[in-house]
N, C-alpha and C positions, 0 to 999 in steps of 0.2 A: 504494500500500500504506500502510495506517495505521501509526503507530508501534507499536501493539500487534501488528499482523500481522507487522511487520518483526522484532520480538523473538521471536515464535513461529517464524518462518522461521529465525532464528538458532539457536533451540533445536534445531530439526530438523536443521540443518546440523551443529551441534556433535555431536549424537547419531550422525549418519552419519559423523563424522570428516572432513567435507568442508571442509578449511581454506580452499581458494580461495573457496568459496561464503560461508563465514563472513567472510572479509576483504572480499568484495564487498558484504556487507550493512552493514559499518561505515561510518559517516559520516566524512568527512575530519577533522572536529572531533568527538571522542568524549569522553565522561567515563565511565570504567569504574573502579569501586572495589570491591574484594573486602572481605569481612568482615575486621575487624582481626586476629582470631585464626586466620584461614586461613593455611596455610603459605606461600602466595605473595602475601600482602598486601604492597603496596608503595605505599600512598597511592592517589591518583587518577591514572590514566593518561589522557592527552589525545590520543594519536595511535594509530591502528590498529596500527602496527608495535610500539609499546610493549606492547599487549595480547598480540600474537603472541609477542614475545620474552620477556616477563615472566610470562605465564600459560599460553598454549596450548602453547608448546614445552616448558616444564618439566612440564606435566601429561602430555604425550605421552611424555616421557623417563622420568618417575619412576613412572608408574602403568601397569600392564598394562591395567586397565579402570577407567575413571573416567566417571561420568555424573552429570548433574544433571536432576532432574525438577521443573520448576516447576508449581505448582498454583494460583498466585495472580499475577495481573498487575494492577498499579495504574498507570493512565495519567492524566496531566494535560498537555494540550498535546503537546509533542514529547518529554516525559519519561516513561519507562516504568521501573518498578521491578518486579522479579519475584523470586519465591522460593518457599519451601516453608513450609507451616504445621506 
């Protein structure tokens, strides 16, 4: 699976609420940074467990429905950025 395909699979797993699938897609060494003004911003997380505890758990706890729809994927090598226009 290419890096972009992995991120698209991540999006689908997040949309389905499939946390085990999400965690299975994370690399052991990850760099995850939320936008600075996002309520759960906490710098860059470098371990899958940090993303789970600092982002996914709070999102599930604090929001009845939360979704993200990416319409733009930019990839270079193993790095993929995605977001909305």
